[in-house]
PDB file with one MODEL, atoms N, CA, C and O in Angstrom:
MODEL        1
ATOM      1  N   UNK A   1     -59.110 274.182   2.239  1.00  0.00           N
ATOM      2  CA  UNK A   1     -59.486 275.621   2.003  1.00  0.00           C
ATOM      3  C   UNK A   1     -59.128 276.202   3.683  1.00  0.00           C
ATOM      4  O   UNK A   1     -59.211 275.763   4.830  1.00  0.00           O
ATOM      5  N   UNK A   2     -58.816 277.099   3.184  1.00  0.00           N
ATOM      6  CA  UNK A   2     -58.917 277.944   4.788  1.00  0.00           C
ATOM      7  C   UNK A   2     -59.573 278.899   5.253  1.00  0.00           C
ATOM      8  O   UNK A   2     -59.225 279.856   4.561  1.00  0.00           O
ATOM      9  N   UNK A   3     -60.344 279.266   6.031  1.00  0.00           N
ATOM     10  CA  UNK A   3     -61.204 280.190   6.453  1.00  0.00           C
ATOM     11  C   UNK A   3     -60.293 280.897   7.960  1.00  0.00           C
ATOM     12  O   UNK A   3     -59.857 280.405   9.000  1.00  0.00           O
ATOM     13  N   UNK A   4     -60.335 282.525   7.257  1.00  0.00           N
ATOM     14  CA  UNK A   4     -60.015 283.234   8.572  1.00  0.00           C
ATOM     15  C   UNK A   4     -60.922 284.137   8.896  1.00  0.00           C
ATOM     16  O   UNK A   4     -61.253 284.911   7.998  1.00  0.00           O
ATOM     17  N   UNK A   5     -61.505 284.270  10.130  1.00  0.00           N
ATOM     18  CA  UNK A   5     -62.677 284.936  10.276  1.00  0.00           C
ATOM     19  C   UNK A   5     -61.889 286.110  11.640  1.00  0.00           C
ATOM     20  O   UNK A   5     -61.336 285.813  12.699  1.00  0.00           O
ATOM     21  N   UNK A   6     -62.178 287.514  10.978  1.00  0.00           N
ATOM     22  CA  UNK A   6     -61.938 288.120  11.881  1.00  0.00           C
ATOM     23  C   UNK A   6     -63.345 289.174  12.636  1.00  0.00           C
ATOM     24  O   UNK A   6     -64.151 289.949  12.123  1.00  0.00           O
ATOM     25  N   UNK A   7     -63.119 288.736  13.996  1.00  0.00           N
ATOM     26  CA  UNK A   7     -64.281 289.187  15.008  1.00  0.00           C
ATOM     27  C   UNK A   7     -63.633 290.593  15.338  1.00  0.00           C
ATOM     28  O   UNK A   7     -62.441 290.881  15.231  1.00  0.00           O
ATOM     29  N   UNK A   8     -64.687 291.423  15.770  1.00  0.00           N
ATOM     30  CA  UNK A   8     -64.526 292.793  16.403  1.00  0.00           C
ATOM     31  C   UNK A   8     -65.543 293.656  16.709  1.00  0.00           C
ATOM     32  O   UNK A   8     -66.327 293.940  15.803  1.00  0.00           O
ATOM     33  N   UNK A   9     -65.740 294.274  18.120  1.00  0.00           N
ATOM     34  CA  UNK A   9     -66.724 294.985  18.329  1.00  0.00           C
ATOM     35  C   UNK A   9     -67.268 295.851  17.552  1.00  0.00           C
ATOM     36  O   UNK A   9     -66.642 296.417  16.657  1.00  0.00           O
ATOM     37  N   UNK A  10     -68.826 296.102  17.876  1.00  0.00           N
ATOM     38  CA  UNK A  10     -69.358 296.518  17.091  1.00  0.00           C
ATOM     39  C   UNK A  10     -69.029 298.482  17.725  1.00  0.00           C
ATOM     40  O   UNK A  10     -68.805 298.774  18.899  1.00  0.00           O
ATOM     41  N   UNK A  11     -69.107 299.561  16.480  1.00  0.00           N
ATOM     42  CA  UNK A  11     -68.926 300.720  17.272  1.00  0.00           C
ATOM     43  C   UNK A  11     -69.900 301.017  18.165  1.00  0.00           C
ATOM     44  O   UNK A  11     -71.058 300.650  17.971  1.00  0.00           O
ATOM     45  N   UNK A  12     -69.457 301.862  19.465  1.00  0.00           N
ATOM     46  CA  UNK A  12     -69.998 302.064  20.462  1.00  0.00           C
ATOM     47  C   UNK A  12     -70.411 301.016  21.794  1.00  0.00           C
ATOM     48  O   UNK A  12     -71.211 301.289  22.689  1.00  0.00           O
ATOM     49  N   UNK A  13     -69.691 299.858  21.655  1.00  0.00           N
ATOM     50  CA  UNK A  13     -69.614 299.062  22.346  1.00  0.00           C
ATOM     51  C   UNK A  13     -68.348 298.944  23.364  1.00  0.00           C
ATOM     52  O   UNK A  13     -67.334 298.388  22.943  1.00  0.00           O
ATOM     53  N   UNK A  14     -68.372 299.320  24.345  1.00  0.00           N
ATOM     54  CA  UNK A  14     -67.169 299.433  25.197  1.00  0.00           C
ATOM     55  C   UNK A  14     -66.075 298.416  25.261  1.00  0.00           C
ATOM     56  O   UNK A  14     -66.421 297.319  25.700  1.00  0.00           O
ATOM     57  N   UNK A  15     -65.133 298.525  24.997  1.00  0.00           N
ATOM     58  CA  UNK A  15     -63.969 297.908  25.009  1.00  0.00           C
ATOM     59  C   UNK A  15     -62.717 298.216  26.318  1.00  0.00           C
ATOM     60  O   UNK A  15     -61.766 298.996  26.288  1.00  0.00           O
ATOM     61  N   UNK A  16     -63.052 297.504  27.147  1.00  0.00           N
ATOM     62  CA  UNK A  16     -62.039 298.222  28.339  1.00  0.00           C
ATOM     63  C   UNK A  16     -60.628 297.122  27.798  1.00  0.00           C
ATOM     64  O   UNK A  16     -59.730 296.850  28.595  1.00  0.00           O
ATOM     65  N   UNK A  17     -60.628 296.754  26.813  1.00  0.00           N
ATOM     66  CA  UNK A  17     -59.142 295.714  26.448  1.00  0.00           C
ATOM     67  C   UNK A  17     -58.422 296.702  25.493  1.00  0.00           C
ATOM     68  O   UNK A  17     -57.198 296.814  25.420  1.00  0.00           O
ATOM     69  N   UNK A  18     -59.165 297.278  24.900  1.00  0.00           N
ATOM     70  CA  UNK A  18     -58.292 298.354  23.486  1.00  0.00           C
ATOM     71  C   UNK A  18     -58.218 299.324  24.556  1.00  0.00           C
ATOM     72  O   UNK A  18     -57.276 300.047  24.229  1.00  0.00           O
ATOM     73  N   UNK A  19     -58.823 299.863  25.969  1.00  0.00           N
ATOM     74  CA  UNK A  19     -58.358 300.798  26.541  1.00  0.00           C
ATOM     75  C   UNK A  19     -57.429 300.702  27.336  1.00  0.00           C
ATOM     76  O   UNK A  19     -56.794 301.750  27.459  1.00  0.00           O
ATOM     77  N   UNK A  20     -56.934 299.490  28.199  1.00  0.00           N
ATOM     78  CA  UNK A  20     -55.942 299.017  28.277  1.00  0.00           C
ATOM     79  C   UNK A  20     -54.943 298.942  27.535  1.00  0.00           C
ATOM     80  O   UNK A  20     -53.900 299.478  27.911  1.00  0.00           O
ATOM     81  N   UNK A  21     -54.982 298.475  26.684  1.00  0.00           N
ATOM     82  CA  UNK A  21     -53.647 298.600  25.338  1.00  0.00           C
ATOM     83  C   UNK A  21     -53.387 300.341  25.185  1.00  0.00           C
ATOM     84  O   UNK A  21     -52.227 300.721  25.346  1.00  0.00           O
ATOM     85  N   UNK A  22     -54.115 301.051  24.974  1.00  0.00           N
ATOM     86  CA  UNK A  22     -53.998 302.019  24.238  1.00  0.00           C
ATOM     87  C   UNK A  22     -53.248 303.309  25.383  1.00  0.00           C
ATOM     88  O   UNK A  22     -52.532 304.299  25.234  1.00  0.00           O
ATOM     89  N   UNK A  23     -53.922 302.581  26.562  1.00  0.00           N
ATOM     90  CA  UNK A  23     -53.740 303.370  28.239  1.00  0.00           C
ATOM     91  C   UNK A  23     -51.728 302.552  28.031  1.00  0.00           C
ATOM     92  O   UNK A  23     -50.766 303.293  27.826  1.00  0.00           O
ATOM     93  N   UNK A  24     -51.628 301.384  28.127  1.00  0.00           N
ATOM     94  CA  UNK A  24     -50.215 300.997  28.017  1.00  0.00           C
ATOM     95  C   UNK A  24     -49.507 301.470  27.047  1.00  0.00           C
ATOM     96  O   UNK A  24     -48.849 302.457  27.375  1.00  0.00           O
ATOM     97  N   UNK A  25     -49.392 301.126  25.942  1.00  0.00           N
ATOM     98  CA  UNK A  25     -48.805 301.928  25.051  1.00  0.00           C
ATOM     99  C   UNK A  25     -48.811 303.537  25.482  1.00  0.00           C
ATOM    100  O   UNK A  25     -47.837 304.043  24.924  1.00  0.00           O
ATOM    101  N   UNK A  26     -49.180 304.049  25.879  1.00  0.00           N
ATOM    102  CA  UNK A  26     -49.204 305.451  25.954  1.00  0.00           C
ATOM    103  C   UNK A  26     -48.034 305.833  27.148  1.00  0.00           C
ATOM    104  O   UNK A  26     -47.163 306.703  27.145  1.00  0.00           O
ATOM    105  N   UNK A  27     -48.361 304.904  28.064  1.00  0.00           N
ATOM    106  CA  UNK A  27     -47.033 304.743  29.478  1.00  0.00           C
ATOM    107  C   UNK A  27     -45.602 303.868  28.850  1.00  0.00           C
ATOM    108  O   UNK A  27     -44.564 303.830  29.510  1.00  0.00           O
ATOM    109  N   UNK A  28     -45.722 303.248  27.602  1.00  0.00           N
ATOM    110  CA  UNK A  28     -44.581 303.019  27.380  1.00  0.00           C
ATOM    111  C   UNK A  28     -44.388 304.369  26.248  1.00  0.00           C
ATOM    112  O   UNK A  28     -43.563 304.250  25.342  1.00  0.00           O
ATOM    113  N   UNK A  29     -44.624 304.734  26.286  1.00  0.00           N
ATOM    114  CA  UNK A  29     -43.874 306.443  25.326  1.00  0.00           C
ATOM    115  C   UNK A  29     -44.406 306.281  23.999  1.00  0.00           C
ATOM    116  O   UNK A  29     -43.841 306.905  23.101  1.00  0.00           O
ATOM    117  N   UNK A  30     -45.260 305.651  23.752  1.00  0.00           N
ATOM    118  CA  UNK A  30     -46.291 305.455  22.390  1.00  0.00           C
ATOM    119  C   UNK A  30     -47.453 306.352  22.678  1.00  0.00           C
ATOM    120  O   UNK A  30     -48.604 306.069  23.008  1.00  0.00           O
ATOM    121  N   UNK A  31     -46.723 307.793  22.419  1.00  0.00           N
ATOM    122  CA  UNK A  31     -47.595 308.678  22.545  1.00  0.00           C
ATOM    123  C   UNK A  31     -48.728 309.152  21.240  1.00  0.00           C
ATOM    124  O   UNK A  31     -49.740 309.845  21.344  1.00  0.00           O
ATOM    125  N   UNK A  32     -48.286 308.662  20.319  1.00  0.00           N
ATOM    126  CA  UNK A  32     -49.410 308.648  18.859  1.00  0.00           C
ATOM    127  C   UNK A  32     -50.282 308.068  18.859  1.00  0.00           C
ATOM    128  O   UNK A  32     -51.150 308.403  18.053  1.00  0.00           O
ATOM    129  N   UNK A  33     -50.633 306.472  20.063  1.00  0.00           N
ATOM    130  CA  UNK A  33     -51.827 305.817  19.966  1.00  0.00           C
ATOM    131  C   UNK A  33     -53.038 306.616  20.585  1.00  0.00           C
ATOM    132  O   UNK A  33     -53.130 306.737  21.807  1.00  0.00           O
ATOM    133  N   UNK A  34     -53.923 307.132  19.760  1.00  0.00           N
ATOM    134  CA  UNK A  34     -55.119 308.069  20.712  1.00  0.00           C
ATOM    135  C   UNK A  34     -56.098 306.729  21.319  1.00  0.00           C
ATOM    136  O   UNK A  34     -56.730 306.852  22.369  1.00  0.00           O
ATOM    137  N   UNK A  35     -56.120 305.417  20.477  1.00  0.00           N
ATOM    138  CA  UNK A  35     -57.085 304.744  20.999  1.00  0.00           C
ATOM    139  C   UNK A  35     -57.308 303.401  19.954  1.00  0.00           C
ATOM    140  O   UNK A  35     -57.325 303.561  18.734  1.00  0.00           O
ATOM    141  N   UNK A  36     -57.486 301.968  20.636  1.00  0.00           N
ATOM    142  CA  UNK A  36     -57.256 301.273  20.467  1.00  0.00           C
ATOM    143  C   UNK A  36     -58.517 300.092  20.697  1.00  0.00           C
ATOM    144  O   UNK A  36     -59.176 300.187  21.733  1.00  0.00           O
ATOM    145  N   UNK A  37     -58.812 299.068  19.792  1.00  0.00           N
ATOM    146  CA  UNK A  37     -59.905 298.519  19.695  1.00  0.00           C
ATOM    147  C   UNK A  37     -59.653 296.921  19.618  1.00  0.00           C
ATOM    148  O   UNK A  37     -59.426 296.463  18.499  1.00  0.00           O
ATOM    149  N   UNK A  38     -59.674 296.087  20.665  1.00  0.00           N
ATOM    150  CA  UNK A  38     -59.194 294.711  20.823  1.00  0.00           C
ATOM    151  C   UNK A  38     -60.063 293.549  19.842  1.00  0.00           C
ATOM    152  O   UNK A  38     -61.264 293.633  20.102  1.00  0.00           O
ATOM    153  N   UNK A  39     -59.829 292.714  19.008  1.00  0.00           N
ATOM    154  CA  UNK A  39     -60.373 291.527  18.531  1.00  0.00           C
ATOM    155  C   UNK A  39     -59.886 290.374  18.413  1.00  0.00           C
ATOM    156  O   UNK A  39     -58.773 290.179  18.901  1.00  0.00           O
ATOM    157  N   UNK A  40     -60.555 289.330  17.760  1.00  0.00           N
ATOM    158  CA  UNK A  40     -59.979 287.986  17.700  1.00  0.00           C
ATOM    159  C   UNK A  40     -59.574 287.666  16.018  1.00  0.00           C
ATOM    160  O   UNK A  40     -59.914 288.333  15.040  1.00  0.00           O
ATOM    161  N   UNK A  41     -58.922 286.695  16.047  1.00  0.00           N
ATOM    162  CA  UNK A  41     -58.986 285.645  14.582  1.00  0.00           C
ATOM    163  C   UNK A  41     -59.104 284.788  15.114  1.00  0.00           C
ATOM    164  O   UNK A  41     -58.621 284.417  16.184  1.00  0.00           O
ATOM    165  N   UNK A  42     -60.117 284.117  14.085  1.00  0.00           N
ATOM    166  CA  UNK A  42     -59.732 282.831  14.335  1.00  0.00           C
ATOM    167  C   UNK A  42     -59.764 281.780  12.536  1.00  0.00           C
ATOM    168  O   UNK A  42     -60.367 282.060  11.499  1.00  0.00           O
ATOM    169  N   UNK A  43     -59.122 280.942  12.761  1.00  0.00           N
ATOM    170  CA  UNK A  43     -58.525 280.408  11.131  1.00  0.00           C
ATOM    171  C   UNK A  43     -59.092 278.753  11.464  1.00  0.00           C
ATOM    172  O   UNK A  43     -58.940 278.209  12.558  1.00  0.00           O
ATOM    173  N   UNK A  44     -59.723 278.153  10.345  1.00  0.00           N
ATOM    174  CA  UNK A  44     -60.229 277.371  10.592  1.00  0.00           C
ATOM    175  C   UNK A  44     -59.745 276.254   9.303  1.00  0.00           C
ATOM    176  O   UNK A  44     -59.338 276.793   8.274  1.00  0.00           O
ATOM    177  N   UNK A  45     -59.769 275.295   9.327  1.00  0.00           N
ATOM    178  CA  UNK A  45     -59.341 274.358   7.801  1.00  0.00           C
ATOM    179  C   UNK A  45     -59.998 273.722   7.496  1.00  0.00           C
ATOM    180  O   UNK A  45     -60.001 272.695   8.174  1.00  0.00           O
ATOM    181  N   UNK A  46     -61.052 273.758   6.307  1.00  0.00           N
ATOM    182  CA  UNK A  46     -61.880 273.049   5.822  1.00  0.00           C
ATOM    183  C   UNK A  46     -61.666 271.987   4.653  1.00  0.00           C
ATOM    184  O   UNK A  46     -60.757 271.780   3.848  1.00  0.00           O
ATOM    185  N   UNK A  47     -62.930 271.395   4.921  1.00  0.00           N
ATOM    186  CA  UNK A  47     -62.929 270.371   3.520  1.00  0.00           C
ATOM    187  C   UNK A  47     -63.749 270.765   2.512  1.00  0.00           C
ATOM    188  O   UNK A  47     -64.597 271.526   2.977  1.00  0.00           O
ATOM    189  N   UNK A  48     -63.891 270.591   1.296  1.00  0.00           N
ATOM    190  CA  UNK A  48     -63.637 270.917  -0.091  1.00  0.00           C
ATOM    191  C   UNK A  48     -63.785 271.783  -0.903  1.00  0.00           C
ATOM    192  O   UNK A  48     -63.412 272.719  -0.196  1.00  0.00           O
ATOM    193  N   UNK A  49     -64.064 272.288  -1.950  1.00  0.00           N
ATOM    194  CA  UNK A  49     -63.199 273.316  -2.705  1.00  0.00           C
ATOM    195  C   UNK A  49     -64.331 274.644  -3.066  1.00  0.00           C
ATOM    196  O   UNK A  49     -64.032 275.721  -3.582  1.00  0.00           O
ATOM    197  N   UNK A  50     -65.848 274.136  -2.568  1.00  0.00           N
ATOM    198  CA  UNK A  50     -66.589 274.943  -3.454  1.00  0.00           C
ATOM    199  C   UNK A  50     -66.692 276.496  -2.642  1.00  0.00           C
ATOM    200  O   UNK A  50     -67.427 276.519  -1.655  1.00  0.00           O
ATOM    201  N   UNK A  51     -66.182 277.417  -2.918  1.00  0.00           N
ATOM    202  CA  UNK A  51     -66.155 278.807  -1.679  1.00  0.00           C
ATOM    203  C   UNK A  51     -67.696 278.956  -1.446  1.00  0.00           C
ATOM    204  O   UNK A  51     -68.156 278.534  -0.385  1.00  0.00           O
ATOM    205  N   UNK A  52     -68.383 279.436  -2.222  1.00  0.00           N
ATOM    206  CA  UNK A  52     -69.622 279.683  -1.670  1.00  0.00           C
ATOM    207  C   UNK A  52     -70.490 278.642  -0.781  1.00  0.00           C
ATOM    208  O   UNK A  52     -71.270 278.871   0.143  1.00  0.00           O
ATOM    209  N   UNK A  53     -70.274 277.984  -1.100  1.00  0.00           N
ATOM    210  CA  UNK A  53     -70.737 277.001   0.411  1.00  0.00           C
ATOM    211  C   UNK A  53     -70.032 276.870   1.303  1.00  0.00           C
ATOM    212  O   UNK A  53     -70.612 276.512   2.328  1.00  0.00           O
ATOM    213  N   UNK A  54     -68.321 277.092   1.430  1.00  0.00           N
ATOM    214  CA  UNK A  54     -67.453 277.489   2.447  1.00  0.00           C
ATOM    215  C   UNK A  54     -68.104 278.573   3.444  1.00  0.00           C
ATOM    216  O   UNK A  54     -68.479 278.618   4.616  1.00  0.00           O
ATOM    217  N   UNK A  55     -67.996 279.760   1.870  1.00  0.00           N
ATOM    218  CA  UNK A  55     -68.464 280.835   2.614  1.00  0.00           C
ATOM    219  C   UNK A  55     -69.842 280.801   3.888  1.00  0.00           C
ATOM    220  O   UNK A  55     -69.834 280.982   5.106  1.00  0.00           O
ATOM    221  N   UNK A  56     -70.952 280.476   2.883  1.00  0.00           N
ATOM    222  CA  UNK A  56     -72.096 279.837   3.713  1.00  0.00           C
ATOM    223  C   UNK A  56     -71.921 279.512   5.035  1.00  0.00           C
ATOM    224  O   UNK A  56     -72.219 280.155   6.041  1.00  0.00           O
ATOM    225  N   UNK A  57     -71.260 278.141   4.878  1.00  0.00           N
ATOM    226  CA  UNK A  57     -71.068 277.640   6.305  1.00  0.00           C
ATOM    227  C   UNK A  57     -70.503 278.310   7.256  1.00  0.00           C
ATOM    228  O   UNK A  57     -71.057 278.400   8.352  1.00  0.00           O
ATOM    229  N   UNK A  58     -69.025 279.031   6.941  1.00  0.00           N
ATOM    230  CA  UNK A  58     -68.443 279.495   8.041  1.00  0.00           C
ATOM    231  C   UNK A  58     -69.311 280.812   8.424  1.00  0.00           C
ATOM    232  O   UNK A  58     -69.281 281.148   9.608  1.00  0.00           O
ATOM    233  N   UNK A  59     -70.214 281.717   7.363  1.00  0.00           N
ATOM    234  CA  UNK A  59     -71.269 282.760   7.931  1.00  0.00           C
ATOM    235  C   UNK A  59     -72.093 281.820   9.171  1.00  0.00           C
ATOM    236  O   UNK A  59     -72.178 282.324  10.291  1.00  0.00           O
ATOM    237  N   UNK A  60     -72.706 280.398   8.909  1.00  0.00           N
ATOM    238  CA  UNK A  60     -73.536 279.985   9.816  1.00  0.00           C
ATOM    239  C   UNK A  60     -73.114 279.385  11.259  1.00  0.00           C
ATOM    240  O   UNK A  60     -73.905 279.060  12.144  1.00  0.00           O
ATOM    241  N   UNK A  61     -71.194 279.279  11.331  1.00  0.00           N
ATOM    242  CA  UNK A  61     -70.837 278.855  12.447  1.00  0.00           C
ATOM    243  C   UNK A  61     -70.506 280.429  12.966  1.00  0.00           C
ATOM    244  O   UNK A  61     -70.253 280.544  14.165  1.00  0.00           O
ATOM    245  N   UNK A  62     -70.497 281.263  12.397  1.00  0.00           N
ATOM    246  CA  UNK A  62     -69.904 282.582  13.159  1.00  0.00           C
ATOM    247  C   UNK A  62     -71.346 283.128  13.881  1.00  0.00           C
ATOM    248  O   UNK A  62     -71.475 283.769  14.924  1.00  0.00           O
ATOM    249  N   UNK A  63     -72.268 282.686  13.037  1.00  0.00           N
ATOM    250  CA  UNK A  63     -73.395 283.363  13.794  1.00  0.00           C
ATOM    251  C   UNK A  63     -73.864 282.409  14.708  1.00  0.00           C
ATOM    252  O   UNK A  63     -74.912 282.781  15.236  1.00  0.00           O
ATOM    253  N   UNK A  64     -73.422 281.192  15.127  1.00  0.00           N
ATOM    254  CA  UNK A  64     -74.156 280.125  16.179  1.00  0.00           C
ATOM    255  C   UNK A  64     -73.128 280.249  17.025  1.00  0.00           C
ATOM    256  O   UNK A  64     -73.446 279.808  18.130  1.00  0.00           O
ATOM    257  N   UNK A  65     -72.000 280.671  16.987  1.00  0.00           N
ATOM    258  CA  UNK A  65     -70.955 280.483  18.023  1.00  0.00           C
ATOM    259  C   UNK A  65     -69.570 280.938  18.025  1.00  0.00           C
ATOM    260  O   UNK A  65     -68.799 280.865  18.981  1.00  0.00           O
ATOM    261  N   UNK A  66     -69.251 281.554  16.533  1.00  0.00           N
ATOM    262  CA  UNK A  66     -68.165 282.378  16.752  1.00  0.00           C
ATOM    263  C   UNK A  66     -67.914 283.753  16.758  1.00  0.00           C
ATOM    264  O   UNK A  66     -66.806 284.285  16.673  1.00  0.00           O
ATOM    265  N   UNK A  67     -69.464 284.534  16.908  1.00  0.00           N
ATOM    266  CA  UNK A  67     -69.283 285.874  16.686  1.00  0.00           C
ATOM    267  C   UNK A  67     -70.868 286.171  17.880  1.00  0.00           C
ATOM    268  O   UNK A  67     -71.662 285.232  17.940  1.00  0.00           O
ATOM    269  N   UNK A  68     -71.111 287.176  18.539  1.00  0.00           N
ATOM    270  CA  UNK A  68     -72.135 287.408  19.294  1.00  0.00           C
ATOM    271  C   UNK A  68     -72.847 288.721  18.418  1.00  0.00           C
ATOM    272  O   UNK A  68     -72.717 289.945  18.440  1.00  0.00           O
ATOM    273  N   UNK A  69     -73.632 287.784  17.678  1.00  0.00           N
ATOM    274  CA  UNK A  69     -74.217 289.329  16.750  1.00  0.00           C
ATOM    275  C   UNK A  69     -74.747 290.866  17.441  1.00  0.00           C
ATOM    276  O   UNK A  69     -75.006 291.914  16.849  1.00  0.00           O
ATOM    277  N   UNK A  70     -74.787 290.593  18.724  1.00  0.00           N
ATOM    278  CA  UNK A  70     -75.578 291.625  18.994  1.00  0.00           C
ATOM    279  C   UNK A  70     -74.429 292.415  19.449  1.00  0.00           C
ATOM    280  O   UNK A  70     -74.818 293.565  19.652  1.00  0.00           O
ATOM    281  N   UNK A  71     -73.438 292.312  19.644  1.00  0.00           N
ATOM    282  CA  UNK A  71     -72.057 293.237  20.029  1.00  0.00           C
ATOM    283  C   UNK A  71     -71.170 293.145  19.207  1.00  0.00           C
ATOM    284  O   UNK A  71     -70.356 294.059  19.340  1.00  0.00           O
ATOM    285  N   UNK A  72     -70.903 292.353  18.280  1.00  0.00           N
ATOM    286  CA  UNK A  72     -69.869 292.130  17.588  1.00  0.00           C
ATOM    287  C   UNK A  72     -69.974 291.747  16.104  1.00  0.00           C
ATOM    288  O   UNK A  72     -70.824 290.963  15.683  1.00  0.00           O
ATOM    289  N   UNK A  73     -69.047 292.355  15.336  1.00  0.00           N
ATOM    290  CA  UNK A  73     -69.159 291.690  13.701  1.00  0.00           C
ATOM    291  C   UNK A  73     -67.820 291.184  13.028  1.00  0.00           C
ATOM    292  O   UNK A  73     -66.709 291.300  13.544  1.00  0.00           O
ATOM    293  N   UNK A  74     -68.053 290.678  11.957  1.00  0.00           N
ATOM    294  CA  UNK A  74     -66.909 289.592  11.836  1.00  0.00           C
ATOM    295  C   UNK A  74     -66.522 290.037  10.538  1.00  0.00           C
ATOM    296  O   UNK A  74     -67.087 291.039  10.098  1.00  0.00           O
ATOM    297  N   UNK A  75     -65.547 289.394   9.765  1.00  0.00           N
ATOM    298  CA  UNK A  75     -65.318 289.256   7.960  1.00  0.00           C
ATOM    299  C   UNK A  75     -64.427 288.024   7.930  1.00  0.00           C
ATOM    300  O   UNK A  75     -63.428 287.663   8.552  1.00  0.00           O
ATOM    301  N   UNK A  76     -65.442 287.350   6.632  1.00  0.00           N
ATOM    302  CA  UNK A  76     -64.624 286.536   6.396  1.00  0.00           C
ATOM    303  C   UNK A  76     -63.340 286.303   4.937  1.00  0.00           C
ATOM    304  O   UNK A  76     -63.265 286.886   3.855  1.00  0.00           O
ATOM    305  N   UNK A  77     -62.720 285.503   5.380  1.00  0.00           N
ATOM    306  CA  UNK A  77     -61.315 285.270   3.990  1.00  0.00           C
ATOM    307  C   UNK A  77     -61.503 283.825   3.613  1.00  0.00           C
ATOM    308  O   UNK A  77     -61.696 282.935   4.441  1.00  0.00           O
ATOM    309  N   UNK A  78     -61.466 283.729   2.906  1.00  0.00           N
ATOM    310  CA  UNK A  78     -61.587 282.045   2.465  1.00  0.00           C
ATOM    311  C   UNK A  78     -60.024 282.181   1.320  1.00  0.00           C
ATOM    312  O   UNK A  78     -59.870 283.121   0.540  1.00  0.00           O
ATOM    313  N   UNK A  79     -59.283 281.322   1.443  1.00  0.00           N
ATOM    314  CA  UNK A  79     -58.317 281.404   0.629  1.00  0.00           C
ATOM    315  C   UNK A  79     -58.270 279.305   0.464  1.00  0.00           C
ATOM    316  O   UNK A  79     -58.738 278.467   1.235  1.00  0.00           O
ATOM    317  N   UNK A  80     -57.478 279.112  -0.905  1.00  0.00           N
ATOM    318  CA  UNK A  80     -57.311 277.984  -0.883  1.00  0.00           C
ATOM    319  C   UNK A  80     -56.427 277.145  -0.168  1.00  0.00           C
ATOM    320  O   UNK A  80     -56.458 275.926  -0.339  1.00  0.00           O
TER     321      UNK A  80
ENDMDL
END
């Protein structure tokens, strides 16, 4: 089983990397870009076939290490 975790900053949290991306794109002529947010993607290979158990374990991993719940949110996608 494979887990994909998308981690992103919560609304209202300053995102200097996102600002730099948007500014750089504007300087390159992509004037339609008005804002950007930077995030990260984490892919995990997991043993087992129980999707509910895998979802719970990956959530635990996110809460303990992969995301900072104070300033970040995350989405989990599981696939076989």
